Each structure stands twice: as structure tokens, then as C-alpha cells.
C-alpha positions in Angstrom: -122.8 -18.4 30.4 -119.2 -17.4 29.7 -117.4 -19.5 27.1 -114.6 -21.6 28.4 -111.3 -21.2 26.7 -109.2 -24.1 25.9 -105.8 -24.0 27.6 -103.2 -22.8 25.2 -99.8 -24.3 24.6 -97.1 -22.5 26.5 -95.8 -19.6 24.5 -92.2 -19.9 23.2 -90.9 -17.4 25.8 -92.8 -19.1 28.6 -91.5 -22.5 27.5 -88.0 -21.1 27.4 -88.4 -19.8 30.9 -89.8 -23.1 32.1 -86.9 -25.0 30.6 -84.3 -22.6 31.8 -83.2 -21.9 28.2 -81.9 -18.4 27.4 -80.5 -17.8 30.8 -76.9 -16.8 31.0 -74.8 -19.7 32.3 -72.5 -18.8 35.2 -68.8 -18.6 34.3 -67.0 -21.8 35.3 -65.1 -21.4 38.5 -61.4 -21.5 38.4 -60.1 -24.6 40.0 -58.3 -23.8 43.2 -54.5 -24.3 43.2 -53.8 -26.3 46.3 -50.3 -26.4 47.6 -48.5 -29.8 47.4 -47.9 -31.2 50.9 -44.3 -30.7 51.9 -43.4 -34.4 52.0 -44.9 -35.0 48.7 -43.3 -31.9 47.2 -39.8 -33.1 48.4 -40.4 -36.5 46.9 -41.4 -35.1 43.5 -38.5 -32.6 43.5 -36.0 -35.3 44.4 -37.1 -37.6 41.6 -37.1 -34.7 39.1 -33.6 -33.8 40.1 -32.5 -37.4 39.8 -33.6 -37.4 36.2 -31.6 -34.3 35.5 -28.6 -35.8 37.2 -28.9 -39.1 35.3 -29.1 -37.3 31.9 -26.2 -34.9 32.8 -24.1 -37.9 33.9 -24.9 -39.8 30.7 -23.7 -36.8 28.6 -20.6 -36.5 30.7 -19.7 -40.1 30.1 -19.5 -39.8 26.3 -16.0 -40.1 25.0 -15.5 -38.3 21.7 -12.7 -39.7 19.6 -11.2 -39.7 16.2 -14.5 -40.6 14.5 -16.1 -37.4 15.7 -13.2 -35.4 14.2 -13.5 -37.2 11.0 -17.3 -36.6 10.9 -16.7 -32.9 11.3 -14.2 -32.9 8.4 -16.7 -34.8 6.3 -19.4 -32.2 7.0 -17.0 -29.3 6.3 -16.0 -30.8 3.0 -19.5 -31.8 2.0 -20.5 -30.4 -1.4 -24.1 -31.6 -1.0 -26.3 -31.6 2.1 -26.1 -33.1 5.5 -29.1 -35.4 5.8 -30.2 -36.3 9.3 -32.5 -39.3 9.9 -33.9 -41.2 12.8 -37.0 -43.0 13.9 -39.3 -42.2 16.9 -37.8 -40.0 19.6 -34.3 -40.0 17.9 -36.2 -38.7 14.8 -37.3 -35.6 16.7 -33.7 -35.1 17.9 -32.6 -35.5 14.3 -34.9 -32.8 13.2 -33.5 -30.4 15.8 -29.9 -31.2 14.8 -30.7 -30.6 11.1 -32.3 -27.3 12.0 -29.3 -26.2 14.0 -26.9 -27.1 11.1 -29.1 -25.3 8.6 -29.3 -22.1 10.7 -25.6 -21.9 11.2 -24.5 -22.2 7.6 -24.5 -25.9 6.8 -27.2 -26.9 4.2 -29.2 -29.7 5.9 -32.6 -31.4 5.9 -34.3 -34.2 7.8 -35.5 -37.4 6.0 -38.0 -39.7 7.8 -36.6 -43.2 7.4 -40.1 -44.7 6.8 -40.9 -42.2 4.1 -37.5 -42.6 2.6 -38.4 -46.1 1.6 -41.4 -44.8 -0.3 -39.7 -42.2 -2.5 -38.0 -39.8 -0.2 -34.6 -41.4 -0.9 -34.7 -39.1 -4.0 -33.8 -36.3 -1.6 -30.4 -37.9 -0.9 -27.5 -37.6 -3.4 -24.0 -39.0 -3.8 -22.5 -35.7 -2.5 -24.5 -35.9 0.7 -23.4 -37.0 4.2 -26.2 -39.0 6.0 -26.2 -39.0 9.8 -28.4 -41.8 11.2 -29.4 -41.6 14.9 -30.3 -44.8 16.8 -29.4 -45.7 20.4 -29.8 -49.4 19.9 -28.6 -49.5 16.3 -31.3 -52.0 15.6 -34.1 -49.7 14.2 -35.6 -51.6 11.3 -36.6 -48.6 9.3 -32.9 -47.3 9.3 -31.5 -50.7 8.5 -33.7 -51.1 5.5 -32.2 -47.9 4.1 -28.6 -48.9 4.3 -28.4 -50.9 1.0 -30.0 -48.1 -1.0 -27.8 -45.5 0.6 -24.8 -47.6 -0.3 -26.0 -47.7 -4.0 -26.5 -43.9 -4.0 -23.0 -43.5 -2.7 -23.6 -41.1 0.2 -21.4 -41.3 3.2 -23.1 -42.7 6.3 -22.3 -41.6 9.8 -24.0 -43.6 12.6 -24.5 -42.0 16.1 -25.3 -45.1 18.1 -24.6 -47.2 21.2 -21.5 -49.1 20.0 -19.5 -50.1 17.0 -20.9 -53.7 16.6 -24.6 -53.3 16.2 -26.3 -53.7 12.8 -26.5 -49.9 12.1 -22.8 -49.4 13.0 -21.7 -52.3 10.8 -23.5 -50.8 7.8 -22.2 -47.3 8.3 -19.0 -45.8 7.0 -18.2 -44.0 10.3 -19.5 -44.6 13.9 -19.7 -42.1 16.8 -20.3 -44.4 19.7 -22.2 -42.9 22.7 -21.9 -46.0 25.0 -24.5 -48.0 26.8 -26.7 -45.3 28.2 -29.0 -46.1 31.1 -32.4 -44.4 30.6 -33.7 -42.1 33.3 -37.2 -43.7 33.0 -38.3 -45.6 36.1 -39.1 -48.6 33.9 -35.8 -48.2 32.1 -37.7 -48.1 28.8 -38.7 -44.6 27.6 -35.9 -42.8 25.6 -34.7 -40.1 28.0 -31.0 -40.1 28.8 -30.2 -41.6 25.4 -32.0 -38.9 23.5 -30.3 -36.3 25.7 -26.9 -37.8 24.7 -27.9 -37.9 21.0 -28.9 -34.3 21.1 -25.7 -33.2 22.9 -23.5 -35.1 20.4 -25.4 -33.6 17.5 -25.0 -30.1 19.0 -21.3 -30.8 19.5 -21.0 -31.7 15.8 -22.9 -28.6 14.7 -21.0 -26.2 16.9 -17.6 -27.7 16.0 -18.5 -27.3 12.4 -19.5 -23.7 12.9 -16.3 -23.0 14.8 -14.3 -24.2 11.8 -16.1 -22.6 8.9 -16.5 -19.0 7.8 -19.9 -17.9 9.0 -20.4 -14.3 10.0 -23.0 -12.7 12.3 -24.5 -11.1 9.2 -25.1 -14.5 7.6 -26.7 -15.7 10.8 -29.0 -12.7 10.7 -29.8 -13.5 7.1 -31.1 -16.9 8.2 -33.1 -15.5 11.1 -34.9 -12.5 9.7 -38.1 -13.2 11.7 -36.5 -13.9 15.1 -35.3 -11.8 17.9 -31.7 -13.1 17.5 -31.6 -12.1 13.9 -33.2 -8.7 14.4 -30.5 -8.1 17.1 -27.8 -8.5 14.4 -29.4 -6.2 11.9 -27.4 -3.1 10.9 -28.6 0.5 11.2 -28.6 1.1 7.4 -31.2 -1.7 7.1 -33.8 0.3 9.1 -32.8 4.0 9.1 -34.8 6.7 7.3 -32.8 7.8 4.3 -33.2 9.7 1.0 -36.3 11.9 1.0 -37.3 10.4 4.3 -34.1 11.9 6.0 -34.9 15.4 7.2 -32.0 17.9 6.8 -31.7 21.7 6.6 -28.8 24.2 6.4 -27.8 26.0 9.6 -28.5 29.3 7.9 -32.1 28.3 7.2 -34.9 30.0 9.3 -36.7 28.1 12.0 -39.8 28.1 9.8 -37.9 26.0 7.2 -36.9 23.5 9.9 -40.4 23.1 11.1 -41.6 22.7 7.5 -39.1 20.0 6.8 -40.1 18.1 10.0 -43.8 18.4 8.9 -43.4 17.6 5.2 -40.8 14.8 5.3 -42.4 11.3 4.7 -43.1 9.6 8.0 -43.3 13.0 9.9 -40.0 12.6 11.9 -39.9 14.5 15.1 -36.5 16.0 14.3 -34.3 17.4 11.5 -30.6 17.3 11.1 -28.7 20.6 10.6 -25.6 20.8 8.4 -23.0 23.5 7.7 -21.8 24.9 4.4 -19.5 21.9 3.9 -22.4 19.4 4.4 -21.3 18.1 7.8 -23.8 17.6 10.6 -23.5 20.3 13.2 -26.8 20.0 15.1 -30.3 18.7 15.5 -33.6 20.4 16.0 -36.4 18.4 17.5 -40.1 18.7 18.5 -39.0 19.1 22.1 -36.8 22.1 21.1 -39.9 23.6 19.3 -42.1 23.1 22.4 -39.5 24.8 24.6 -39.3 27.8 22.3 -43.1 28.2 22.4 -43.2 27.9 26.2 -40.6 30.6 26.5 -42.4 32.9 24.0 -39.6 32.8 21.6 -41.7 32.4 18.5 -39.6 34.4 16.0 -39.4 31.8 13.3 -37.4 34.0 11.0 -34.2 33.6 12.9 -31.8 30.9 11.8 -32.2 27.4 13.1 -28.6 27.5 14.3 -29.7 29.7 17.1 -32.1 27.1 18.6 -30.7 23.7 17.6 -28.9 21.3 19.8 -25.2 21.2 19.1 -22.9 18.2 19.1 -25.8 15.6 18.9 -25.1 11.9 19.5 -24.7 10.1 16.3 -24.3 6.5 15.0 -22.9 4.9 11.9 -24.7 3.0 9.1 -22.8 -0.2 10.0 -23.6 -0.1 13.7 -25.8 -2.9 15.1 -29.4 -1.8 15.8 -29.0 -3.2 19.3 -26.2 -0.7 19.9 -28.2 2.1 18.4 -31.1 1.2 20.7 -28.7 1.5 23.7 -27.7 5.0 22.6 -31.3 6.1 22.5 -32.0 4.6 25.9 -29.0 6.0 27.6 -29.4 9.5 26.2 -33.2 9.4 26.6 -33.8 10.7 23.1 -36.3 9.6 20.4 -34.1 10.2 17.3 -30.5 9.9 16.5 -28.7 11.0 13.3 -26.8 8.5 11.2 -23.5 9.9 9.8 -20.9 8.6 7.4 -17.1 8.7 7.8 -17.0 12.3 6.8 -19.6 13.5 9.3 -22.4 14.0 6.8 -25.9 12.9 7.8 -27.0 10.0 5.7 -30.0 8.9 7.7 -32.1 9.2 10.8 -33.1 6.4 13.2 -36.3 7.0 15.2 -37.4 5.1 18.3 -40.7 4.3 16.5 -38.7 2.4 13.9 -37.0 0.3 16.6 -40.4 -0.4 18.2 -42.0 -1.4 14.9 -39.0 -3.8 14.3 -39.3 -5.2 17.8 -35.8 -4.2 18.6 -37.1 -2.3 21.7 
């Protein structure tokens, strides 16, 4: 009689199949984007536009007076730093104003009023100008700082609702923004008031910038990683120069020109050609070489002057890179020689250099 086998436990693979484990889960479906009903869309747009109108109107109602002008003079004459402070939403505005000042030539930093009371007051010195932002002028964290700021001796500018609130009374100078009605449907959330604080802060920063010596080069120095700063870079900061600048005499054979293009560090796709006086008279490129090969003109012993492009477009070392990029685009070329005031080639700018620097 055949021996009965005891039923075995499900094997791991079978168990997995039974439980559904191991199966690839279907990708989640994208939620359909349903159009907003026309009436609802109009209502939403109307309210959004009313917020913009309320904030724009609030900014338009600000009356800048003599205190604003005096604050600008204080900042221009400040031998220390401009310290901006504020609590809550005005604190975020304060950070932005400080960043704008710092990026346009006015040393500035933000101090959080709550942290200031626990040691960060050490960041503020007698030579500083402190600008405190508060719509109500009743922010406790700011009010607690006033006695300490007075002892330090820093000048205090309040940007606040009026000239009679507690913050205004404790400040040395008050820029009053008026009683601003918030754009919030409850009339509570800082909206129009923060827009006004930001606008007044920008007006301060830009008026200071207009009245101090601060060049485009300095602006670029403070923005090396941004598109704005890169756009203000000069050609000499990026051009290939020294041993990386390919150059041959016009009497040199074509073979020498090809060798220079091949052996120069960075393998540029062109070489400048100079005359006996050292002035640039032409350029020989990879494209010129290909055309010679296509035409069967492969006599590389003849002088490069017979095959080079004459009167090439050139740029100067102090030209802006954005202007150099425009030359490359308009002429549809990949390289442009950089020449000095005497017409001698001192560098080469390649389109790849501009791409790597994110100028193009």
C-alpha cells in the first residue's frame, strides 16, 4: 500500500505567489487635471486680482519724507554694517532687504530679534545702523532690544505704521508707512503690510546704490555663481591665453598650423595667424582644413597665409562676455581671437568655454 505523504508547507515562491508579493506594482495613475468651471474661474481670478490691487494701492499710498532721506544718508555714512531685524513675516522681509543691500555694496546682515536677546546682540556694534521692521510697532521681541541697542550706541531706524507706537518712540528715526489695510479676507494675515515694508526697503537699498560708487564689476564680484554675475564677466577672465592661445606666423606651412591646433592645450579648433610685426592678420580653423581636404588641396607645405581667413572678427580683453557671445552667434563662428590695442592676438575665446561657463 503506497505511503501517504504529509502535506508540505507552501514553498517560499508559492507563498509569495499566493500572497501577491514580488509582483510589480502598477505605476500610480496621474491625477487628471480638470478645468475649473468658468464661473468659479472668474471668481478666483477676480479675488486674486483684488489682492494685487490692494497691495499695489497700499504701496502707492506711502509718502516718503525727510526721514527716508536721512536714513539713506545714515546708511551711506555708516562705517559699520547695516543690521536689519524683524519678527515673523517682517523678519523674512528683513532678510531679503539685508541681502539686497549686501549684494549691492552695502555690508549688511540680518539679526533675529529673539536670538539677539540670547547673545546675538554681539553682532551689533556702535558703528552700525539698525533697521527694525514692524507694521504695528508693538512686536515684543523688538521692543525688548531697544534698551540694549541704546547702550551699544547703534543708530535705530524704525520702519513702522506711525510715529507714536512703542517701536517708533524708542527709535532714533522713523519711516512711517501709514495704517495699511491687509489684503487678507480676515484682515489679519500680513499681506499688504509686508508688501509695503519690502517696497520701502527696496527703495532704501536702490537709493543708496544710486548714490554710492558701485561698478558693474563689483556687482559681478558679489555674484560669481549667478547668471547676472556671469553676464558681467570680462573676456580676459575666460579667454585661452599663454600656451593655450594658438598662434602661428603667416609664413609657416599649413602643417605647422595643423600641428599647433592639435598640440595646444585644450585642442582649440583654430589658430591665429600673425604677420612679421606680430599683428593678427588671419585665422585658420578646422572648417578651413575640412574644406581643403574636400577640394583635394592637401599640399601642407604651402604657407598658411594662402588658406587662412583674412580680416577675422575680433574682440578685446575688456569686452563683456555677453557681447562676445553675441559676436559668435551673429557671425556663426565657434572661435574668436582676442586682440590688444595694437592688434596683437592675446587670447582665444571658444564657444565651448562660453557653454561651460553657462554664458550661452
